[in-house]
Residue frames as qw, qx, qy, qz and C-alpha x, y, z in Angstrom:
[[0.011, -0.889, -0.457, 0.014, 0.01, -0.01, 0.02],
 [0.399, 0.423, 0.006, 0.813, 1.22, 3.50, -0.85],
 [0.247, -0.630, -0.447, 0.585, 1.24, 6.11, 1.90],
 [0.206, 0.639, 0.358, 0.649, -0.33, 9.25, 0.47],
 [0.319, -0.471, -0.401, 0.718, 0.34, 12.38, 2.56],
 [0.119, 0.706, 0.402, 0.570, -1.83, 15.48, 1.99],
 [0.286, -0.276, -0.376, 0.837, -0.85, 18.63, 3.88],
 [0.008, -0.658, -0.522, -0.542, -3.58, 21.19, 4.08],
 [0.184, -0.395, -0.434, 0.789, -4.52, 24.46, 5.74],
 [0.269, 0.500, 0.173, -0.805, -7.60, 26.53, 5.20],
 [0.344, 0.280, -0.623, -0.644, -8.65, 24.38, 2.23],
 [0.471, 0.085, 0.825, -0.300, -11.38, 21.93, 3.30],
 [0.664, 0.559, 0.171, -0.467, -13.46, 22.68, 0.22],
 [0.472, 0.636, -0.567, -0.228, -10.58, 21.60, -2.03],
 [0.168, -0.346, 0.905, -0.184, -9.68, 18.64, 0.17],
 [0.670, 0.172, 0.532, -0.487, -13.14, 17.09, -0.10],
 [0.800, 0.531, -0.050, -0.276, -13.20, 16.45, -3.85],
 [0.261, 0.613, -0.745, 0.020, -9.56, 15.37, -3.81],
 [0.352, -0.179, 0.862, -0.317, -10.45, 12.63, -1.27],
 [0.766, 0.358, 0.309, -0.435, -13.51, 11.74, -3.34],
 [0.627, 0.637, -0.407, -0.185, -11.28, 11.20, -6.39],
 [0.006, 0.475, -0.861, 0.181, -8.74, 9.14, -4.40],
 [0.558, 0.017, 0.719, -0.413, -11.54, 6.97, -3.06],
 [0.756, 0.497, 0.148, -0.399, -13.17, 6.54, -6.51],
 [0.701, 0.647, -0.299, -0.043, -10.07, 6.00, -8.63],
 [0.113, -0.699, 0.681, -0.185, -7.43, 4.84, -6.13],
 [0.824, 0.081, -0.530, -0.184, -8.59, 1.21, -6.10],
 [0.841, -0.539, -0.034, -0.030, -7.64, 0.82, -2.47],
 [0.780, 0.327, -0.213, 0.490, -3.96, 1.40, -3.21],
 [0.192, 0.572, -0.266, 0.752, -3.46, 4.29, -0.91],
 [0.487, -0.533, -0.557, 0.411, -3.14, 4.76, 2.86],
 [0.111, 0.726, 0.178, 0.655, -4.31, 8.33, 2.93],
 [0.486, -0.477, -0.419, 0.601, -3.05, 10.61, 5.69],
 [0.098, 0.833, 0.214, 0.501, -4.09, 14.29, 5.95],
 [0.466, -0.280, -0.335, 0.770, -1.88, 16.66, 7.92],
 [0.001, -0.761, -0.410, -0.503, -4.04, 19.62, 8.62],
 [0.199, -0.075, -0.373, 0.903, -3.79, 22.95, 10.44],
 [0.128, -0.687, -0.687, -0.202, -7.10, 24.22, 11.76],
 [0.025, -0.144, 0.177, -0.973, -8.13, 27.78, 12.37],
 [0.273, 0.280, 0.693, -0.606, -11.32, 28.38, 14.16],
 [0.502, 0.422, -0.103, -0.748, -13.09, 29.43, 10.94],
 [0.562, 0.348, -0.643, -0.386, -12.40, 26.07, 9.40],
 [0.208, -0.241, 0.887, -0.334, -12.71, 23.57, 12.24],
 [0.676, 0.253, 0.480, -0.499, -16.30, 22.62, 11.49],
 [0.694, 0.576, -0.273, -0.334, -15.58, 22.14, 7.76],
 [0.226, 0.479, -0.846, 0.064, -12.54, 19.92, 8.49],
 [0.429, -0.068, 0.784, -0.443, -14.70, 17.93, 10.91],
 [0.767, 0.409, 0.164, -0.467, -17.31, 17.33, 8.15],
 [0.554, 0.593, -0.562, -0.162, -14.58, 16.16, 5.77],
 [0.010, -0.365, 0.898, -0.246, -13.06, 13.81, 8.36],
 [0.602, 0.116, 0.616, -0.494, -16.53, 12.31, 9.14],
 [0.743, 0.528, -0.057, -0.407, -17.15, 11.78, 5.42],
 [0.692, 0.488, -0.530, 0.035, -13.93, 9.79, 4.94],
 [0.759, -0.581, 0.238, -0.172, -13.53, 7.46, 7.92],
 [0.953, 0.086, 0.062, 0.283, -10.79, 5.47, 6.14],
 [0.389, 0.706, -0.177, 0.565, -8.58, 8.59, 5.97],
 [0.629, -0.437, -0.365, 0.529, -6.26, 9.34, 8.87],
 [0.041, 0.897, 0.073, 0.435, -6.48, 13.02, 9.92],
 [0.686, -0.265, -0.300, 0.608, -3.52, 14.35, 11.91],
 [0.091, -0.982, -0.161, -0.032, -3.69, 17.71, 13.49],
 [0.613, 0.492, -0.225, 0.576, -0.45, 19.64, 12.85],
 [0.563, -0.783, -0.114, 0.239, 1.57, 20.65, 15.86],
 [0.258, -0.690, 0.455, 0.500, 4.97, 21.14, 14.18],
 [0.741, 0.577, -0.100, -0.330, 4.77, 20.89, 10.42],
 [0.379, 0.613, -0.693, -0.020, 8.32, 19.72, 9.77],
 [0.229, -0.274, 0.880, -0.312, 8.33, 17.17, 12.63],
 [0.716, 0.234, 0.482, -0.447, 4.84, 15.86, 11.81],
 [0.661, 0.625, -0.265, -0.319, 5.72, 15.62, 8.12],
 [0.246, 0.514, -0.819, 0.063, 8.92, 13.61, 8.70],
 [0.419, -0.128, 0.789, -0.431, 7.20, 11.42, 11.22],
 [0.769, 0.373, 0.256, -0.451, 4.32, 10.51, 8.87],
 [0.643, 0.608, -0.430, -0.178, 6.66, 9.73, 5.98],
 [0.076, 0.482, -0.856, 0.168, 8.99, 7.65, 8.13],
 [0.580, 0.009, 0.689, -0.436, 6.03, 5.48, 9.26],
 [0.778, 0.472, -0.026, -0.413, 5.07, 4.70, 5.63],
 [0.937, 0.057, 0.278, 0.202, 6.42, 1.96, 3.55],
 [0.392, -0.536, 0.378, 0.646, 9.92, 2.63, 2.24],
 [0.122, -0.198, 0.600, 0.766, 10.13, 4.24, -1.20],
 [0.032, -0.445, -0.790, -0.421, 6.40, 4.22, -1.76],
 [0.090, -0.664, -0.474, 0.571, 5.29, 7.39, -0.08],
 [0.234, 0.507, 0.420, 0.715, 3.70, 10.23, -2.04],
 [0.089, -0.494, -0.354, 0.789, 2.90, 13.85, -1.10],
 [0.206, 0.644, 0.566, 0.472, 0.18, 15.80, -2.82]]
């Protein structure tokens, strides 16, 4: 399985159709992880997206660089992708 990391901030409306496409065309090949930074204005929207895609792992960003490296290091070697 390919680890697919999607960093996002203030873009839940763009994230939703991306996840729909991955679900529809990905054929179960991806372990999708979303690294997101939430501002108060977007917390409800990200919550809706997360509830709509229960197979996707949503990780709240605390330190972008550290979180990014940790997520990629947990994936399968040489088969991680970032969108």
